[in-house]
C-alpha positions in Angstrom: -19.6 -18.4 -16.1 -18.1 -21.0 -18.6 -15.0 -19.7 -20.4 -14.9 -21.0 -24.0 -12.2 -18.6 -25.4 -9.3 -18.5 -23.0 -7.3 -16.0 -25.2 -10.2 -13.6 -25.1 -10.7 -14.2 -21.4 -7.2 -12.8 -20.7 -7.0 -10.2 -23.5 -7.0 -7.0 -21.5 -5.9 -4.8 -24.4 -8.8 -6.1 -26.5 -11.2 -5.2 -23.8 -10.0 -1.6 -23.7 -10.1 0.1 -27.1 -8.3 3.2 -25.8 -5.3 1.3 -24.6 -2.8 2.8 -27.0 -3.8 6.4 -26.1 -3.8 5.5 -22.4 -0.2 4.1 -22.6 1.0 7.1 -24.5 -0.3 9.4 -21.9 1.1 7.4 -19.0 4.5 7.0 -20.7 4.6 10.8 -20.9 3.8 11.0 -17.2 6.5 8.4 -16.4 9.1 10.4 -18.4 8.1 13.7 -16.8 8.2 12.3 -13.2 11.5 10.5 -13.7 13.1 13.6 -15.2 12.4 15.7 -12.1 12.6 13.2 -9.3 15.3 12.8 -6.7 16.5 9.4 -7.9 19.2 6.8 -8.4 18.6 5.1 -11.8 19.5 1.6 -12.9 20.9 0.4 -9.6 22.1 -3.2 -10.1 20.6 -5.9 -8.0 22.0 -8.9 -9.8 24.2 -10.0 -12.8 21.6 -10.0 -15.5 21.1 -7.2 -18.1 17.6 -6.4 -16.7 18.6 -6.8 -13.1 18.3 -3.0 -12.4 16.0 -0.9 -10.3 15.2 2.8 -10.1 15.1 4.4 -6.6 13.0 7.5 -6.0 13.6 9.5 -2.7 11.2 11.7 -0.8 12.1 15.3 0.2 12.9 14.3 3.8 14.1 11.2 5.6 12.2 8.2 4.3 9.5 6.6 6.4 10.2 3.3 4.7 10.3 1.4 1.4 7.6 1.1 -1.2 8.5 -1.6 -3.8 6.5 -1.9 -7.0 6.6 -4.7 -9.6 5.3 -3.9 -13.1 3.1 -6.1 -15.2 3.1 -7.1 -18.9 2.3 -10.8 -18.7 5.9 -11.6 -17.7 6.9 -11.0 -21.3 6.7 -7.2 -21.9 7.5 -3.8 -20.6 10.0 -2.6 -17.9 10.4 -0.2 -15.0 10.7 2.8 -17.2 7.0 2.6 -18.3 5.8 3.0 -14.7 8.0 5.6 -13.0 5.0 7.8 -12.4 3.4 5.2 -10.0 6.2 6.0 -7.5 4.9 9.5 -6.9 2.1 8.7 -4.5 4.5 6.8 -2.1 7.2 9.5 -2.5 4.7 12.2 -1.6 3.8 10.2 1.5 7.4 10.2 2.5 8.5 6.8 1.3 11.5 5.8 -0.9 10.0 4.0 -4.0 11.9 1.2 -5.8 10.8 -0.1 -9.2 12.7 -3.1 -10.6 12.9 -4.5 -14.1 13.3 -8.3 -14.5 14.2 -10.8 -17.2 11.2 -11.5 -19.5 9.9 -14.7 -20.9 11.0 -16.6 -22.9 14.5 -15.7 -21.8 13.5 -16.6 -18.2 10.9 -19.0 -16.8 8.3 -17.5 -14.4 9.9 -19.4 -11.5 13.2 -17.6 -12.3 11.4 -14.3 -12.5 10.0 -14.9 -9.0 13.6 -15.5 -7.8 14.7 -12.2 -9.4 12.0 -10.3 -7.6 13.1 -11.8 -4.3 16.7 -10.7 -5.2 15.5 -7.2 -6.1 13.5 -6.8 -2.9 16.4 -7.9 -0.8 18.8 -5.5 -2.5 16.3 -2.6 -2.1 15.9 -3.4 1.6 19.6 -3.1 2.1 19.5 0.5 0.6 16.3 1.7 2.5 15.6 1.4 6.2 12.2 1.0 7.8 9.0 -0.9 7.1 8.5 -2.4 3.7 5.3 -2.1 1.6 4.9 -3.9 -1.7 2.6 -3.5 -4.7 2.5 -5.3 -8.0 0.1 -5.2 -11.0 -1.1 -8.0 -13.3 1.9 -10.3 -13.7 3.5 -8.1 -11.1 0.5 -8.8 -8.9 1.3 -12.5 -9.2 4.9 -11.9 -8.4 4.2 -10.0 -5.2 1.7 -12.6 -4.1 4.5 -15.2 -4.5 6.6 -13.2 -2.0 4.1 -14.3 0.7 4.2 -18.0 -0.2 6.0 -20.3 2.2 8.2 -21.8 -0.5 9.6 -18.4 -1.4 12.4 -17.6 1.1 13.0 -14.0 2.1 15.7 -13.1 4.6 14.7 -12.8 8.3 15.3 -9.0 8.1 13.0 -8.5 5.1 10.3 -10.8 6.5 10.3 -8.9 9.8 10.0 -5.5 8.0 7.4 -6.5 5.4 4.2 -4.9 6.6 1.7 -5.3 3.7 1.4 -6.5 0.1 -1.2 -5.4 -2.4 -1.7 -7.6 -5.4 -3.5 -5.5 -8.0 -5.2 -7.5 -10.8 -2.9 -10.4 -10.1 -2.9 -13.6 -11.9 -3.1 -15.9 -8.9 -3.8 -19.2 -10.7 -1.6 -19.8 -13.8 -3.3 -23.0 -14.9 -5.8 -21.3 -17.3 -2.8 -19.7 -19.1 -1.8 -23.2 -20.3 -4.8 -22.9 -22.7 -3.7 -19.5 -24.2 -1.6 -18.7 -27.2 0.7 -16.6 -24.9 2.0 -19.8 -23.4 4.1 -20.2 -26.5 6.2 -17.4 -25.1 5.7 -18.1 -21.3 6.6 -21.7 -21.7 4.6 -22.9 -18.7 4.4 -26.6 -18.1 1.5 -28.0 -16.0 4.0 -28.5 -13.2 5.2 -24.9 -13.5 1.6 -23.6 -13.5 0.8 -25.4 -10.3 4.0 -24.6 -8.4 4.0 -20.9 -9.4 0.3 -20.3 -8.6 -0.1 -18.4 -5.3 -3.6 -19.9 -4.9 -2.1 -23.3 -4.6 0.6 -22.3 -2.1 0.4 -21.9 1.6 0.9 -18.3 2.7 3.4 -17.2 5.5 1.7 -17.0 8.9 1.1 -13.4 10.1 1.5 -11.9 6.6 -0.9 -9.3 5.2 -2.3 -9.2 1.7 -4.8 -6.9 -0.1 -6.4 -8.4 -3.2 -7.3 -5.4 -5.4 -8.9 -5.4 -8.8 -10.9 -3.0 -11.0 -14.7 -3.5 -11.0 -14.6 -3.0 -14.8 -12.0 -5.7 -15.5 -12.4 -8.9 -17.4 -14.3 -11.6 -15.5 -11.3 -13.8 -15.1 -9.3 -11.1 -13.3 -12.2 -10.4 -10.9 -12.6 -14.2 -10.3 -8.9 -14.7 -9.7 -8.8 -11.8 -7.2 -11.8 -13.2 -5.3 -10.5 -16.7 -5.4 -7.2 -16.0 -3.7 -9.0 -14.0 -1.0 -11.3 -16.9 -0.4 -8.5 -19.5 -0.2 -6.0 -17.5 1.9 -8.6 -16.2 4.3 -8.6 -19.7 5.8 -4.9 -19.3 6.9 -3.4 -17.5 9.8 -2.9 -14.2 8.0 -4.7 -10.9 7.2 -6.3 -10.8 3.8 -8.8 -8.4 2.3 -10.3 -7.9 -1.2 -11.6 -4.8 -3.0 -13.1 -4.0 -6.4 -12.3 -0.4 -7.4 -15.4 1.1 -9.0 -15.0 2.5 -12.5 -11.5 1.1 -12.9 -10.4 -1.3 -15.7 -7.2 -3.4 -15.9 -5.1 -0.4 -16.8 -6.6 2.5 -15.0 -6.7 0.5 -11.7 -3.1 1.5 -11.0 -3.7 5.2 -11.4 -4.5 5.5 -7.7 -0.9 4.7 -6.9 0.0 8.1 -8.1 -2.4 9.8 -5.6 -1.0 9.9 -2.1 -4.5 10.4 -0.7 -6.2 7.6 -2.6 -8.0 4.8 -0.7 -5.5 2.4 -2.3 -2.4 4.2 -1.0 -4.0 5.0 2.4 -4.9 1.3 2.8 -1.6 0.0 1.7 0.6 2.3 3.7 -1.4 2.3 6.9 0.8 1.6 10.0 
């Protein structure tokens, strides 16, 4: 498939006419869950204004840490829009941590990657046990970067990190150089190459699930399959899945369901 309109190829909202109603409904879910959850809100993990995460605790002693990174093309949204995605992990007995991060153009994508490392390290100091990580869209890119050799996690976090699921992740940033959004992202060709997981070597022994909605735009399904095909040649565990009936936005709904295939696959021992 030859892409002639790169802006349209990455325009998820344009491909989902009901996006405004969907976000309004999910925002209400996020507010409702956060209001009643056992939580610590706006925990600082660094010096920046957006260096904060929310921590949601289960009813009993936590089985480990679930760490979720939101999307928004690195230039929009924050943790508060996604509080509800913590409930699946919390119901399974995990403490869930959702960070915000500095957005473009105030930060470059490489700097956001470093912030996510900082947030994960801080969350791991607060929560014992195994670590499971998920991220969606731009967040999918950021969590894939956690498994790249050039991104340095502490020995403790590396040893505890069991599995990462990149949901609808942008794994190759080079096509974004051709989009109007790059006026905000500020990617250079060098940035696009160095920050693309598909062009990085993964950490040996790591585990990644490449997850995407079967009803998503072609480019997101292509990127999902491409990272799987490249990284399956390395000494790691990698799988791919296309969720039937899910688009770019609804694909994360299964994070809310503790018994979904997504959560069961991610949080398997």
